[in-house]
C-alpha positions in Angstrom: -28.4 64.1 64.7 -26.7 62.9 67.8 -29.7 60.6 68.3 -28.9 58.7 65.0 -25.3 58.2 65.7 -25.5 55.1 67.8 -27.8 53.1 65.5 -25.6 54.3 62.4 -22.5 52.9 64.0 -24.2 49.6 65.1 -26.0 49.0 61.8 -23.1 49.9 59.7 -20.9 47.6 62.0 -23.3 44.8 61.4 -23.4 45.3 57.7 -19.7 45.3 57.5 -19.5 41.9 59.5 -22.4 40.5 57.4 -20.6 41.4 54.1 -17.3 39.9 55.5 -19.0 36.7 56.5 -20.6 36.6 53.0 -17.2 37.1 51.2 -15.6 34.5 53.5 -18.2 31.8 52.5 -17.9 32.6 48.9 -14.0 32.4 49.0 -14.3 29.2 51.0 -16.6 27.7 48.4 -14.7 28.8 45.4 -11.1 28.1 46.7 -11.7 24.9 48.8 -14.6 23.0 47.6 -13.4 22.0 44.1 -10.5 20.4 46.0 -12.6 18.8 48.8 -15.1 17.3 46.4 -12.9 16.5 43.4 -12.6 12.7 43.9 -14.8 11.6 46.9 -13.9 9.8 49.2 -10.1 10.1 48.5 -10.1 13.9 48.3 -12.1 13.9 51.7 -9.1 12.1 53.4 -6.6 14.5 51.8 -8.6 17.5 52.9 -8.8 16.2 56.4 -5.1 15.8 56.5 -4.5 19.3 54.9 -6.9 21.0 57.4 -5.6 19.2 60.6 -4.2 22.5 62.0 -7.0 24.9 61.2 -10.2 23.6 59.7 -13.0 25.7 58.0 -15.3 25.3 61.1 -12.6 26.6 63.3 -12.9 30.1 61.5 -16.6 30.1 60.3 -18.2 29.1 63.6 -16.6 31.9 65.5 -17.3 34.3 62.7 -20.9 33.1 62.8 -21.0 33.8 66.5 -19.8 37.4 65.9 -22.2 37.8 63.1 -25.2 36.7 65.3 -24.1 39.0 68.1 -23.7 41.9 65.7 -27.2 41.0 64.3 -28.8 41.0 67.7 -27.3 44.4 68.6 -28.4 45.7 65.2 -32.0 44.5 66.0 -32.0 46.2 69.3 -30.6 49.4 67.9 -33.1 49.5 64.9 -36.0 48.8 67.1 -35.0 51.2 69.8 -34.4 54.0 67.3 -37.1 53.0 64.8 -34.7 53.0 61.8 -34.2 50.1 59.2 -36.4 47.8 61.2 -37.8 45.8 58.2 -34.4 45.3 56.6 -32.9 44.3 59.8 -35.6 41.8 60.6 -35.3 40.3 57.0 -31.5 40.2 57.6 -32.2 38.2 60.8 -34.6 35.9 59.2 -32.1 35.1 56.5 -29.3 34.7 59.0 -31.2 32.4 61.4 -33.0 30.2 58.8 -30.7 30.2 55.9 -27.4 30.1 57.6 -27.6 29.0 61.2 -30.5 26.5 61.1 -29.4 25.2 57.7 -25.8 24.7 58.9 -26.8 23.0 62.2 -29.8 20.8 60.9 -28.6 20.1 57.3 -24.9 20.8 56.7 -23.2 19.7 59.9 -24.7 16.1 59.9 -23.5 15.7 56.3 -20.1 17.0 57.3 -20.0 14.5 60.1 -20.6 11.6 57.5 -18.1 13.1 55.1 -15.1 13.6 57.6 -15.8 12.2 61.1 -17.7 9.0 60.5 -16.6 8.2 56.9 -15.6 4.7 57.9 -19.2 3.8 59.0 -20.8 4.6 55.6 -20.9 3.1 52.2 -19.4 4.9 49.2 -22.9 5.7 47.8 -23.9 7.3 51.2 -20.7 9.3 51.2 -21.3 10.5 47.6 -24.9 11.3 48.2 -23.7 13.3 51.5 -21.2 15.2 49.4 -23.8 16.1 46.8 -26.3 17.1 49.4 -23.7 19.1 51.2 -22.7 21.1 48.1 -26.3 22.0 47.3 -26.9 23.0 50.9 -23.8 25.2 50.6 -25.3 27.0 47.6 -28.4 27.7 49.6 -26.2 28.9 52.5 -24.2 31.3 50.1 -27.6 32.7 48.8 -28.7 33.2 52.4 -25.4 34.8 53.4 -26.0 37.2 50.4 -29.4 38.1 51.5 -28.3 38.6 55.1 -25.4 41.0 53.9 -27.8 42.7 51.4 -30.5 43.5 54.0 -27.9 44.6 56.7 -26.5 47.0 54.2 -30.0 48.3 53.4 -30.7 48.8 57.1 -27.4 50.7 57.4 -28.3 52.8 54.4 -31.7 53.7 55.8 -30.1 54.9 58.9 -27.6 56.9 57.1 -30.4 58.4 55.0 -32.1 59.5 58.2 -28.9 61.0 59.3 -28.4 63.0 56.1 -31.9 64.2 56.3 -31.6 65.2 59.9 -28.3 67.1 59.1 -29.9 68.8 56.0 -33.0 69.7 58.0 -30.8 71.2 60.8 -28.8 73.4 58.2 -31.9 74.7 56.5 -33.6 75.6 59.7 -30.6 77.2 61.4 -29.3 79.2 58.6 
């Protein structure tokens, strides 16, 4: 049973952080995006002024870094202890492809058009970037849901092994 404690703590920690990141992304999308994209480009200028102290990226990028670190630790623990490997790998695939790469390669360039270089683009380009950004955000939310789901599945597989190990110990000893 002691052998399963380390991966259980690591995989459960990863599941908690993954679910928190998913929840944060959903709240960000539900609470902020209707205001950000309500009347492009005027609403973008208002958003930029409103978020001058702390922007979404100031919170989500470090959270993504913590999530990635937890995912790597979870992958190491799941491979080392041979528990929840498939779910952890699926979670990592969703995290890397559907959140990290999507954000860096697709969302960030559009965010640059919308917020940093808005004066260099036509209204049609800004509106197209806003539409594409919202579609990409929907994909990112789905990927975050899969990441969290697979992380929880890995933690539950580890917990199952712990319960079975405990039950086996109780029946053998007594």
